[in-house]
mmCIF file of the N, C-alpha and C atoms, coordinates in Angstrom:
data_MODEL
# 
_entry.id   MODEL 
# 
loop_
_atom_site.group_PDB 
_atom_site.id 
_atom_site.type_symbol 
_atom_site.label_atom_id 
_atom_site.label_alt_id 
_atom_site.label_comp_id 
_atom_site.label_asym_id 
_atom_site.label_entity_id 
_atom_site.label_seq_id 
_atom_site.pdbx_PDB_ins_code 
_atom_site.Cartn_x 
_atom_site.Cartn_y 
_atom_site.Cartn_z 
_atom_site.occupancy 
_atom_site.B_iso_or_equiv 
_atom_site.pdbx_formal_charge 
_atom_site.auth_seq_id 
_atom_site.auth_comp_id 
_atom_site.auth_asym_id 
_atom_site.auth_atom_id 
_atom_site.pdbx_PDB_model_num 
ATOM 1   N N  . MET A 1 1  ? 117.257 182.213 123.488 1.00 0.00 ? 1  MET A N  1 
ATOM 2   C CA . MET A 1 1  ? 115.970 182.240 124.143 1.00 0.00 ? 1  MET A CA 1 
ATOM 3   C C  . MET A 1 1  ? 115.328 183.405 124.940 1.00 0.00 ? 1  MET A C  1 
ATOM 4   N N  . ASN A 1 2  ? 114.608 183.988 124.415 1.00 0.00 ? 2  ASN A N  1 
ATOM 5   C CA . ASN A 1 2  ? 113.496 184.685 125.046 1.00 0.00 ? 2  ASN A CA 1 
ATOM 6   C C  . ASN A 1 2  ? 113.184 184.352 126.213 1.00 0.00 ? 2  ASN A C  1 
ATOM 7   N N  . LEU A 1 3  ? 113.202 185.260 127.442 1.00 0.00 ? 3  LEU A N  1 
ATOM 8   C CA . LEU A 1 3  ? 112.806 185.299 128.738 1.00 0.00 ? 3  LEU A CA 1 
ATOM 9   C C  . LEU A 1 3  ? 111.699 186.317 128.693 1.00 0.00 ? 3  LEU A C  1 
ATOM 10  N N  . PRO A 1 4  ? 110.871 186.240 129.508 1.00 0.00 ? 4  PRO A N  1 
ATOM 11  C CA . PRO A 1 4  ? 110.139 187.137 129.865 1.00 0.00 ? 4  PRO A CA 1 
ATOM 12  C C  . PRO A 1 4  ? 110.464 188.132 131.027 1.00 0.00 ? 4  PRO A C  1 
ATOM 13  N N  . LYS A 1 5  ? 110.375 189.466 131.020 1.00 0.00 ? 5  LYS A N  1 
ATOM 14  C CA . LYS A 1 5  ? 110.740 190.366 132.113 1.00 0.00 ? 5  LYS A CA 1 
ATOM 15  C C  . LYS A 1 5  ? 110.659 190.071 133.428 1.00 0.00 ? 5  LYS A C  1 
ATOM 16  N N  . PHE A 1 6  ? 109.872 189.510 133.879 1.00 0.00 ? 6  PHE A N  1 
ATOM 17  C CA . PHE A 1 6  ? 109.610 189.009 135.535 1.00 0.00 ? 6  PHE A CA 1 
ATOM 18  C C  . PHE A 1 6  ? 109.114 187.527 135.207 1.00 0.00 ? 6  PHE A C  1 
ATOM 19  N N  . LEU A 1 7  ? 109.894 186.635 136.412 1.00 0.00 ? 7  LEU A N  1 
ATOM 20  C CA . LEU A 1 7  ? 109.164 185.640 136.514 1.00 0.00 ? 7  LEU A CA 1 
ATOM 21  C C  . LEU A 1 7  ? 108.874 185.271 138.060 1.00 0.00 ? 7  LEU A C  1 
ATOM 22  N N  . LEU A 1 8  ? 107.846 184.840 138.527 1.00 0.00 ? 8  LEU A N  1 
ATOM 23  C CA . LEU A 1 8  ? 107.418 184.450 139.660 1.00 0.00 ? 8  LEU A CA 1 
ATOM 24  C C  . LEU A 1 8  ? 108.251 183.152 140.588 1.00 0.00 ? 8  LEU A C  1 
ATOM 25  N N  . GLY A 1 9  ? 108.877 183.121 141.323 1.00 0.00 ? 9  GLY A N  1 
ATOM 26  C CA . GLY A 1 9  ? 109.555 182.444 141.988 1.00 0.00 ? 9  GLY A CA 1 
ATOM 27  C C  . GLY A 1 9  ? 108.911 182.021 143.532 1.00 0.00 ? 9  GLY A C  1 
ATOM 28  N N  . ASP A 1 10 ? 108.924 180.409 144.013 1.00 0.00 ? 10 ASP A N  1 
ATOM 29  C CA . ASP A 1 10 ? 108.810 180.329 145.358 1.00 0.00 ? 10 ASP A CA 1 
ATOM 30  C C  . ASP A 1 10 ? 109.308 178.970 145.629 1.00 0.00 ? 10 ASP A C  1 
ATOM 31  N N  . ASN A 1 11 ? 109.615 178.722 147.102 1.00 0.00 ? 11 ASN A N  1 
ATOM 32  C CA . ASN A 1 11 ? 110.532 177.586 147.401 1.00 0.00 ? 11 ASN A CA 1 
ATOM 33  C C  . ASN A 1 11 ? 109.921 177.813 148.836 1.00 0.00 ? 11 ASN A C  1 
ATOM 34  N N  . THR A 1 12 ? 109.580 175.999 148.701 1.00 0.00 ? 12 THR A N  1 
ATOM 35  C CA . THR A 1 12 ? 109.130 175.527 150.419 1.00 0.00 ? 12 THR A CA 1 
ATOM 36  C C  . THR A 1 12 ? 110.013 175.939 151.274 1.00 0.00 ? 12 THR A C  1 
ATOM 37  N N  . ASP A 1 13 ? 111.321 175.854 151.285 1.00 0.00 ? 13 ASP A N  1 
ATOM 38  C CA . ASP A 1 13 ? 112.402 176.601 152.156 1.00 0.00 ? 13 ASP A CA 1 
ATOM 39  C C  . ASP A 1 13 ? 111.758 177.752 153.188 1.00 0.00 ? 13 ASP A C  1 
ATOM 40  N N  . PHE A 1 14 ? 111.200 178.557 151.943 1.00 0.00 ? 14 PHE A N  1 
ATOM 41  C CA . PHE A 1 14 ? 110.824 180.122 152.524 1.00 0.00 ? 14 PHE A CA 1 
ATOM 42  C C  . PHE A 1 14 ? 109.374 180.029 152.224 1.00 0.00 ? 14 PHE A C  1 
ATOM 43  N N  . THR A 1 15 ? 108.411 179.664 153.391 1.00 0.00 ? 15 THR A N  1 
ATOM 44  C CA . THR A 1 15 ? 106.998 179.293 153.158 1.00 0.00 ? 15 THR A CA 1 
ATOM 45  C C  . THR A 1 15 ? 106.178 180.598 152.999 1.00 0.00 ? 15 THR A C  1 
ATOM 46  N N  . ASP A 1 16 ? 106.458 181.721 153.371 1.00 0.00 ? 16 ASP A N  1 
ATOM 47  C CA . ASP A 1 16 ? 105.964 182.859 153.467 1.00 0.00 ? 16 ASP A CA 1 
ATOM 48  C C  . ASP A 1 16 ? 106.380 183.903 152.408 1.00 0.00 ? 16 ASP A C  1 
ATOM 49  N N  . ASP A 1 17 ? 107.485 183.364 152.025 1.00 0.00 ? 17 ASP A N  1 
ATOM 50  C CA . ASP A 1 17 ? 108.240 184.475 151.002 1.00 0.00 ? 17 ASP A CA 1 
ATOM 51  C C  . ASP A 1 17 ? 107.250 183.966 149.436 1.00 0.00 ? 17 ASP A C  1 
ATOM 52  N N  . ILE A 1 18 ? 107.394 185.145 148.690 1.00 0.00 ? 18 ILE A N  1 
ATOM 53  C CA . ILE A 1 18 ? 107.117 185.092 147.256 1.00 0.00 ? 18 ILE A CA 1 
ATOM 54  C C  . ILE A 1 18 ? 108.116 186.386 146.700 1.00 0.00 ? 18 ILE A C  1 
ATOM 55  N N  . PHE A 1 19 ? 108.594 185.510 145.597 1.00 0.00 ? 19 PHE A N  1 
ATOM 56  C CA . PHE A 1 19 ? 109.593 186.071 145.118 1.00 0.00 ? 19 PHE A CA 1 
ATOM 57  C C  . PHE A 1 19 ? 109.301 186.281 143.860 1.00 0.00 ? 19 PHE A C  1 
ATOM 58  N N  . ILE A 1 20 ? 110.099 187.893 143.359 1.00 0.00 ? 20 ILE A N  1 
ATOM 59  C CA . ILE A 1 20 ? 110.016 188.057 141.901 1.00 0.00 ? 20 ILE A CA 1 
ATOM 60  C C  . ILE A 1 20 ? 111.218 188.543 141.290 1.00 0.00 ? 20 ILE A C  1 
ATOM 61  N N  . ILE A 1 21 ? 111.296 187.635 139.906 1.00 0.00 ? 21 ILE A N  1 
ATOM 62  C CA . ILE A 1 21 ? 112.901 188.044 139.490 1.00 0.00 ? 21 ILE A CA 1 
ATOM 63  C C  . ILE A 1 21 ? 112.833 188.548 138.396 1.00 0.00 ? 21 ILE A C  1 
ATOM 64  N N  . HIS A 1 22 ? 113.610 189.692 138.115 1.00 0.00 ? 22 HIS A N  1 
ATOM 65  C CA . HIS A 1 22 ? 113.571 190.530 137.231 1.00 0.00 ? 22 HIS A CA 1 
ATOM 66  C C  . HIS A 1 22 ? 114.857 190.350 136.058 1.00 0.00 ? 22 HIS A C  1 
ATOM 67  N N  . THR A 1 23 ? 114.507 189.996 135.184 1.00 0.00 ? 23 THR A N  1 
ATOM 68  C CA . THR A 1 23 ? 115.316 188.989 134.029 1.00 0.00 ? 23 THR A CA 1 
ATOM 69  C C  . THR A 1 23 ? 116.291 190.234 133.047 1.00 0.00 ? 23 THR A C  1 
ATOM 70  N N  . GLU A 1 24 ? 115.745 191.430 133.175 1.00 0.00 ? 24 GLU A N  1 
ATOM 71  C CA . GLU A 1 24 ? 116.605 192.420 132.107 1.00 0.00 ? 24 GLU A CA 1 
ATOM 72  C C  . GLU A 1 24 ? 117.568 193.228 133.237 1.00 0.00 ? 24 GLU A C  1 
ATOM 73  N N  . PHE A 1 25 ? 118.328 193.893 132.593 1.00 0.00 ? 25 PHE A N  1 
ATOM 74  C CA . PHE A 1 25 ? 119.343 195.145 133.182 1.00 0.00 ? 25 PHE A CA 1 
ATOM 75  C C  . PHE A 1 25 ? 118.679 196.131 134.016 1.00 0.00 ? 25 PHE A C  1 
ATOM 76  N N  . PRO A 1 26 ? 118.462 196.604 135.231 1.00 0.00 ? 26 PRO A N  1 
ATOM 77  C CA . PRO A 1 26 ? 118.956 195.787 136.104 1.00 0.00 ? 26 PRO A CA 1 
ATOM 78  C C  . PRO A 1 26 ? 118.644 194.518 137.140 1.00 0.00 ? 26 PRO A C  1 
ATOM 79  N N  . ARG A 1 27 ? 119.391 193.524 136.784 1.00 0.00 ? 27 ARG A N  1 
ATOM 80  C CA . ARG A 1 27 ? 119.043 191.727 137.256 1.00 0.00 ? 27 ARG A CA 1 
ATOM 81  C C  . ARG A 1 27 ? 118.515 192.234 138.667 1.00 0.00 ? 27 ARG A C  1 
ATOM 82  N N  . PHE A 1 28 ? 117.275 191.384 139.332 1.00 0.00 ? 28 PHE A N  1 
ATOM 83  C CA . PHE A 1 28 ? 116.876 191.463 141.010 1.00 0.00 ? 28 PHE A CA 1 
ATOM 84  C C  . PHE A 1 28 ? 116.213 190.748 140.974 1.00 0.00 ? 28 PHE A C  1 
ATOM 85  N N  . ILE A 1 29 ? 116.384 190.213 142.111 1.00 0.00 ? 29 ILE A N  1 
ATOM 86  C CA . ILE A 1 29 ? 115.437 189.102 143.006 1.00 0.00 ? 29 ILE A CA 1 
ATOM 87  C C  . ILE A 1 29 ? 114.572 189.979 144.042 1.00 0.00 ? 29 ILE A C  1 
ATOM 88  N N  . ILE A 1 30 ? 113.509 190.015 144.093 1.00 0.00 ? 30 ILE A N  1 
ATOM 89  C CA . ILE A 1 30 ? 112.610 191.162 145.128 1.00 0.00 ? 30 ILE A CA 1 
ATOM 90  C C  . ILE A 1 30 ? 111.785 190.128 145.906 1.00 0.00 ? 30 ILE A C  1 
ATOM 91  N N  . ASN A 1 31 ? 111.782 190.033 147.124 1.00 0.00 ? 31 ASN A N  1 
ATOM 92  C CA . ASN A 1 31 ? 110.802 189.191 147.815 1.00 0.00 ? 31 ASN A CA 1 
ATOM 93  C C  . ASN A 1 31 ? 109.803 189.957 148.507 1.00 0.00 ? 31 ASN A C  1 
ATOM 94  N N  . LEU A 1 32 ? 108.707 190.050 148.004 1.00 0.00 ? 32 LEU A N  1 
ATOM 95  C CA . LEU A 1 32 ? 107.284 190.728 148.130 1.00 0.00 ? 32 LEU A CA 1 
ATOM 96  C C  . LEU A 1 32 ? 107.222 190.868 149.637 1.00 0.00 ? 32 LEU A C  1 
ATOM 97  N N  . LYS A 1 33 ? 107.106 189.657 150.162 1.00 0.00 ? 33 LYS A N  1 
ATOM 98  C CA . LYS A 1 33 ? 107.066 189.852 151.783 1.00 0.00 ? 33 LYS A CA 1 
ATOM 99  C C  . LYS A 1 33 ? 107.779 190.974 152.677 1.00 0.00 ? 33 LYS A C  1 
ATOM 100 N N  . ASP A 1 34 ? 108.770 191.396 151.565 1.00 0.00 ? 34 ASP A N  1 
ATOM 101 C CA . ASP A 1 34 ? 109.191 192.422 153.141 1.00 0.00 ? 34 ASP A CA 1 
ATOM 102 C C  . ASP A 1 34 ? 110.101 193.803 151.787 1.00 0.00 ? 34 ASP A C  1 
ATOM 103 N N  . ASP A 1 35 ? 110.002 193.329 151.017 1.00 0.00 ? 35 ASP A N  1 
ATOM 104 C CA . ASP A 1 35 ? 110.459 194.253 149.674 1.00 0.00 ? 35 ASP A CA 1 
ATOM 105 C C  . ASP A 1 35 ? 111.766 194.238 149.695 1.00 0.00 ? 35 ASP A C  1 
ATOM 106 N N  . GLU A 1 36 ? 112.514 193.546 150.311 1.00 0.00 ? 36 GLU A N  1 
ATOM 107 C CA . GLU A 1 36 ? 113.992 193.127 150.042 1.00 0.00 ? 36 GLU A CA 1 
ATOM 108 C C  . GLU A 1 36 ? 114.480 192.646 148.872 1.00 0.00 ? 36 GLU A C  1 
ATOM 109 N N  . ILE A 1 37 ? 115.781 193.640 148.119 1.00 0.00 ? 37 ILE A N  1 
ATOM 110 C CA . ILE A 1 37 ? 115.909 193.192 146.795 1.00 0.00 ? 37 ILE A CA 1 
ATOM 111 C C  . ILE A 1 37 ? 117.318 192.705 146.900 1.00 0.00 ? 37 ILE A C  1 
ATOM 112 N N  . GLU A 1 38 ? 117.619 191.360 146.408 1.00 0.00 ? 38 GLU A N  1 
ATOM 113 C CA . GLU A 1 38 ? 118.784 191.085 146.064 1.00 0.00 ? 38 GLU A CA 1 
ATOM 114 C C  . GLU A 1 38 ? 119.467 191.326 144.523 1.00 0.00 ? 38 GLU A C  1 
ATOM 115 N N  . TRP A 1 39 ? 120.278 192.280 144.349 1.00 0.00 ? 39 TRP A N  1 
ATOM 116 C CA . TRP A 1 39 ? 120.799 192.583 142.976 1.00 0.00 ? 39 TRP A CA 1 
ATOM 117 C C  . TRP A 1 39 ? 121.351 191.660 142.151 1.00 0.00 ? 39 TRP A C  1 
ATOM 118 N N  . LEU A 1 40 ? 121.610 191.359 140.793 1.00 0.00 ? 40 LEU A N  1 
ATOM 119 C CA . LEU A 1 40 ? 122.302 190.324 140.237 1.00 0.00 ? 40 LEU A CA 1 
ATOM 120 C C  . LEU A 1 40 ? 123.327 191.047 139.505 1.00 0.00 ? 40 LEU A C  1 
ATOM 121 N N  . GLU A 1 41 ? 123.518 192.105 139.802 1.00 0.00 ? 41 GLU A N  1 
ATOM 122 C CA . GLU A 1 41 ? 124.461 193.262 138.911 1.00 0.00 ? 41 GLU A CA 1 
ATOM 123 C C  . GLU A 1 41 ? 125.463 193.894 139.966 1.00 0.00 ? 41 GLU A C  1 
ATOM 124 N N  . GLU A 1 42 ? 126.550 193.805 139.483 1.00 0.00 ? 42 GLU A N  1 
ATOM 125 C CA . GLU A 1 42 ? 127.527 194.806 140.416 1.00 0.00 ? 42 GLU A CA 1 
ATOM 126 C C  . GLU A 1 42 ? 127.342 196.525 139.443 1.00 0.00 ? 42 GLU A C  1 
ATOM 127 N N  . PHE A 1 43 ? 127.392 197.173 140.328 1.00 0.00 ? 43 PHE A N  1 
ATOM 128 C CA . PHE A 1 43 ? 127.319 198.670 140.036 1.00 0.00 ? 43 PHE A CA 1 
ATOM 129 C C  . PHE A 1 43 ? 128.368 199.637 140.357 1.00 0.00 ? 43 PHE A C  1 
ATOM 130 N N  . LYS A 1 44 ? 128.548 200.359 139.726 1.00 0.00 ? 44 LYS A N  1 
ATOM 131 C CA . LYS A 1 44 ? 129.439 201.334 140.147 1.00 0.00 ? 44 LYS A CA 1 
ATOM 132 C C  . LYS A 1 44 ? 128.997 202.426 140.823 1.00 0.00 ? 44 LYS A C  1 
ATOM 133 N N  . ASN A 1 45 ? 129.744 203.303 141.573 1.00 0.00 ? 45 ASN A N  1 
ATOM 134 C CA . ASN A 1 45 ? 128.887 204.572 142.505 1.00 0.00 ? 45 ASN A CA 1 
ATOM 135 C C  . ASN A 1 45 ? 128.435 205.108 141.742 1.00 0.00 ? 45 ASN A C  1 
ATOM 136 N N  . GLU A 1 46 ? 128.993 205.825 140.542 1.00 0.00 ? 46 GLU A N  1 
ATOM 137 C CA . GLU A 1 46 ? 127.832 206.530 140.160 1.00 0.00 ? 46 GLU A CA 1 
ATOM 138 C C  . GLU A 1 46 ? 126.830 206.159 139.363 1.00 0.00 ? 46 GLU A C  1 
ATOM 139 N N  . ASP A 1 47 ? 126.590 205.012 139.061 1.00 0.00 ? 47 ASP A N  1 
ATOM 140 C CA . ASP A 1 47 ? 125.484 204.426 138.571 1.00 0.00 ? 47 ASP A CA 1 
ATOM 141 C C  . ASP A 1 47 ? 124.408 204.417 139.573 1.00 0.00 ? 47 ASP A C  1 
ATOM 142 N N  . GLU A 1 48 ? 124.868 204.118 140.620 1.00 0.00 ? 48 GLU A N  1 
ATOM 143 C CA . GLU A 1 48 ? 124.160 203.937 142.105 1.00 0.00 ? 48 GLU A CA 1 
ATOM 144 C C  . GLU A 1 48 ? 122.450 205.004 142.196 1.00 0.00 ? 48 GLU A C  1 
ATOM 145 N N  . GLU A 1 49 ? 123.309 206.484 141.916 1.00 0.00 ? 49 GLU A N  1 
ATOM 146 C CA . GLU A 1 49 ? 122.449 207.460 141.760 1.00 0.00 ? 49 GLU A CA 1 
ATOM 147 C C  . GLU A 1 49 ? 121.513 207.316 141.234 1.00 0.00 ? 49 GLU A C  1 
ATOM 148 N N  . GLU A 1 50 ? 121.317 207.007 139.570 1.00 0.00 ? 50 GLU A N  1 
ATOM 149 C CA . GLU A 1 50 ? 120.268 206.912 138.434 1.00 0.00 ? 50 GLU A CA 1 
ATOM 150 C C  . GLU A 1 50 ? 119.605 205.328 138.821 1.00 0.00 ? 50 GLU A C  1 
ATOM 151 N N  . LEU A 1 51 ? 120.381 204.644 139.601 1.00 0.00 ? 51 LEU A N  1 
ATOM 152 C CA . LEU A 1 51 ? 119.485 203.130 139.924 1.00 0.00 ? 51 LEU A CA 1 
ATOM 153 C C  . LEU A 1 51 ? 118.496 203.295 140.801 1.00 0.00 ? 51 LEU A C  1 
ATOM 154 N N  . SER A 1 52 ? 118.578 204.605 141.719 1.00 0.00 ? 52 SER A N  1 
ATOM 155 C CA . SER A 1 52 ? 117.926 204.794 143.106 1.00 0.00 ? 52 SER A CA 1 
ATOM 156 C C  . SER A 1 52 ? 116.404 205.202 142.818 1.00 0.00 ? 52 SER A C  1 
ATOM 157 N N  . VAL A 1 53 ? 116.660 205.604 141.579 1.00 0.00 ? 53 VAL A N  1 
ATOM 158 C CA . VAL A 1 53 ? 115.155 206.881 140.730 1.00 0.00 ? 53 VAL A CA 1 
ATOM 159 C C  . VAL A 1 53 ? 114.710 205.434 140.037 1.00 0.00 ? 53 VAL A C  1 
ATOM 160 N N  . GLU A 1 54 ? 115.332 204.447 139.624 1.00 0.00 ? 54 GLU A N  1 
ATOM 161 C CA . GLU A 1 54 ? 114.505 203.548 139.147 1.00 0.00 ? 54 GLU A CA 1 
ATOM 162 C C  . GLU A 1 54 ? 114.088 202.387 140.118 1.00 0.00 ? 54 GLU A C  1 
ATOM 163 N N  . VAL A 1 55 ? 114.558 202.248 141.378 1.00 0.00 ? 55 VAL A N  1 
ATOM 164 C CA . VAL A 1 55 ? 113.844 201.441 142.247 1.00 0.00 ? 55 VAL A CA 1 
ATOM 165 C C  . VAL A 1 55 ? 112.366 201.511 142.397 1.00 0.00 ? 55 VAL A C  1 
ATOM 166 N N  . ALA A 1 56 ? 112.064 202.394 142.648 1.00 0.00 ? 56 ALA A N  1 
ATOM 167 C CA . ALA A 1 56 ? 110.970 202.379 142.930 1.00 0.00 ? 56 ALA A CA 1 
ATOM 168 C C  . ALA A 1 56 ? 109.807 202.171 141.698 1.00 0.00 ? 56 ALA A C  1 
ATOM 169 N N  . THR A 1 57 ? 110.166 202.286 140.334 1.00 0.00 ? 57 THR A N  1 
ATOM 170 C CA . THR A 1 57 ? 109.424 202.277 139.436 1.00 0.00 ? 57 THR A CA 1 
ATOM 171 C C  . THR A 1 57 ? 109.500 200.477 139.260 1.00 0.00 ? 57 THR A C  1 
ATOM 172 N N  . LEU A 1 58 ? 110.667 199.845 139.284 1.00 0.00 ? 58 LEU A N  1 
ATOM 173 C CA . LEU A 1 58 ? 111.058 198.347 139.277 1.00 0.00 ? 58 LEU A CA 1 
ATOM 174 C C  . LEU A 1 58 ? 110.014 197.753 140.317 1.00 0.00 ? 58 LEU A C  1 
ATOM 175 N N  . ILE A 1 59 ? 110.092 198.296 141.612 1.00 0.00 ? 59 ILE A N  1 
ATOM 176 C CA . ILE A 1 59 ? 109.172 197.847 142.799 1.00 0.00 ? 59 ILE A CA 1 
ATOM 177 C C  . ILE A 1 59 ? 107.792 197.803 142.237 1.00 0.00 ? 59 ILE A C  1 
ATOM 178 N N  . GLU A 1 60 ? 107.253 198.492 141.555 1.00 0.00 ? 60 GLU A N  1 
ATOM 179 C CA . GLU A 1 60 ? 105.454 199.062 141.325 1.00 0.00 ? 60 GLU A CA 1 
ATOM 180 C C  . GLU A 1 60 ? 105.672 197.861 139.901 1.00 0.00 ? 60 GLU A C  1 
ATOM 181 N N  . LEU A 1 61 ? 106.624 198.149 139.379 1.00 0.00 ? 61 LEU A N  1 
ATOM 182 C CA . LEU A 1 61 ? 105.858 196.799 138.241 1.00 0.00 ? 61 LEU A CA 1 
ATOM 183 C C  . LEU A 1 61 ? 106.315 195.648 138.329 1.00 0.00 ? 61 LEU A C  1 
ATOM 184 N N  . ALA A 1 62 ? 107.085 194.930 139.496 1.00 0.00 ? 62 ALA A N  1 
ATOM 185 C CA . ALA A 1 62 ? 107.461 193.770 140.336 1.00 0.00 ? 62 ALA A CA 1 
ATOM 186 C C  . ALA A 1 62 ? 105.794 193.444 140.687 1.00 0.00 ? 62 ALA A C  1 
ATOM 187 N N  . SER A 1 63 ? 105.242 194.305 141.230 1.00 0.00 ? 63 SER A N  1 
ATOM 188 C CA . SER A 1 63 ? 104.286 194.354 142.307 1.00 0.00 ? 63 SER A CA 1 
ATOM 189 C C  . SER A 1 63 ? 103.270 194.097 141.156 1.00 0.00 ? 63 SER A C  1 
ATOM 190 N N  . GLY A 1 64 ? 103.019 194.929 140.197 1.00 0.00 ? 64 GLY A N  1 
ATOM 191 C CA . GLY A 1 64 ? 101.931 194.870 139.172 1.00 0.00 ? 64 GLY A CA 1 
ATOM 192 C C  . GLY A 1 64 ? 101.822 193.185 138.477 1.00 0.00 ? 64 GLY A C  1 
ATOM 193 N N  . PHE A 1 65 ? 102.865 193.182 138.153 1.00 0.00 ? 65 PHE A N  1 
ATOM 194 C CA . PHE A 1 65 ? 103.001 191.472 137.548 1.00 0.00 ? 65 PHE A CA 1 
ATOM 195 C C  . PHE A 1 65 ? 102.391 190.580 138.686 1.00 0.00 ? 65 PHE A C  1 
ATOM 196 N N  . TYR A 1 66 ? 102.882 190.541 139.821 1.00 0.00 ? 66 TYR A N  1 
ATOM 197 C CA . TYR A 1 66 ? 102.455 189.642 140.868 1.00 0.00 ? 66 TYR A CA 1 
ATOM 198 C C  . TYR A 1 66 ? 100.769 189.998 140.826 1.00 0.00 ? 66 TYR A C  1 
ATOM 199 N N  . ASP A 1 67 ? 100.190 190.957 140.995 1.00 0.00 ? 67 ASP A N  1 
ATOM 200 C CA . ASP A 1 67 ? 98.877  190.923 141.248 1.00 0.00 ? 67 ASP A CA 1 
ATOM 201 C C  . ASP A 1 67 ? 98.109  190.377 139.970 1.00 0.00 ? 67 ASP A C  1 
ATOM 202 N N  . ARG A 1 68 ? 98.683  190.730 138.636 1.00 0.00 ? 68 ARG A N  1 
ATOM 203 C CA . ARG A 1 68 ? 98.256  190.241 137.552 1.00 0.00 ? 68 ARG A CA 1 
ATOM 204 C C  . ARG A 1 68 ? 98.197  188.749 137.433 1.00 0.00 ? 68 ARG A C  1 
ATOM 205 N N  . GLU A 1 69 ? 99.431  188.172 138.073 1.00 0.00 ? 69 GLU A N  1 
ATOM 206 C CA . GLU A 1 69 ? 99.580  186.597 137.816 1.00 0.00 ? 69 GLU A CA 1 
ATOM 207 C C  . GLU A 1 69 ? 98.146  185.978 139.152 1.00 0.00 ? 69 GLU A C  1 
ATOM 208 N N  . MET A 1 70 ? 98.335  186.801 139.817 1.00 0.00 ? 70 MET A N  1 
ATOM 209 C CA . MET A 1 70 ? 97.197  186.056 140.899 1.00 0.00 ? 70 MET A CA 1 
ATOM 210 C C  . MET A 1 70 ? 96.167  186.006 140.007 1.00 0.00 ? 70 MET A C  1 
ATOM 211 N N  . GLU A 1 71 ? 95.242  187.048 139.877 1.00 0.00 ? 71 GLU A N  1 
ATOM 212 C CA . GLU A 1 71 ? 94.216  187.425 139.086 1.00 0.00 ? 71 GLU A CA 1 
ATOM 213 C C  . GLU A 1 71 ? 94.003  185.971 137.970 1.00 0.00 ? 71 GLU A C  1 
ATOM 214 N N  . ARG A 1 72 ? 95.199  185.886 137.356 1.00 0.00 ? 72 ARG A N  1 
ATOM 215 C CA . ARG A 1 72 ? 95.091  184.751 136.327 1.00 0.00 ? 72 ARG A CA 1 
ATOM 216 C C  . ARG A 1 72 ? 95.140  183.625 137.221 1.00 0.00 ? 72 ARG A C  1 
ATOM 217 N N  . TYR A 1 73 ? 95.689  183.274 138.065 1.00 0.00 ? 73 TYR A N  1 
ATOM 218 C CA . TYR A 1 73 ? 95.458  182.011 138.676 1.00 0.00 ? 73 TYR A CA 1 
ATOM 219 C C  . TYR A 1 73 ? 94.050  181.931 139.070 1.00 0.00 ? 73 TYR A C  1 
ATOM 220 N N  . GLU A 1 74 ? 93.498  183.078 140.029 1.00 0.00 ? 74 GLU A N  1 
ATOM 221 C CA . GLU A 1 74 ? 92.093  182.794 140.182 1.00 0.00 ? 74 GLU A CA 1 
ATOM 222 C C  . GLU A 1 74 ? 91.510  182.865 139.047 1.00 0.00 ? 74 GLU A C  1 
ATOM 223 N N  . GLY A 1 75 ? 91.486  183.072 138.222 1.00 0.00 ? 75 GLY A N  1 
ATOM 224 C CA . GLY A 1 75 ? 90.627  183.300 137.086 1.00 0.00 ? 75 GLY A CA 1 
ATOM 225 C C  . GLY A 1 75 ? 90.170  181.857 136.378 1.00 0.00 ? 75 GLY A C  1 
ATOM 226 N N  . ASN A 1 76 ? 91.600  180.831 136.603 1.00 0.00 ? 76 ASN A N  1 
ATOM 227 C CA . ASN A 1 76 ? 91.529  179.596 136.081 1.00 0.00 ? 76 ASN A CA 1 
ATOM 228 C C  . ASN A 1 76 ? 90.931  178.487 137.048 1.00 0.00 ? 76 ASN A C  1 
# 
């Protein structure tokens, strides 16, 4: 199965939260309400430095994905 790089998620138990799921390595879920990230991967200490550089880019990509999706919803 081919999955998109990002998925949009919500849950009625978290009415103010909007989640973006990143399905490629490093997999994570970000809550756009507060930019909290839940990693779905285990990392070694030496990986954390490289990952910290990527995090800003991944958050930016996730936010861009959300903005694009909202524009598409509003256009329909």
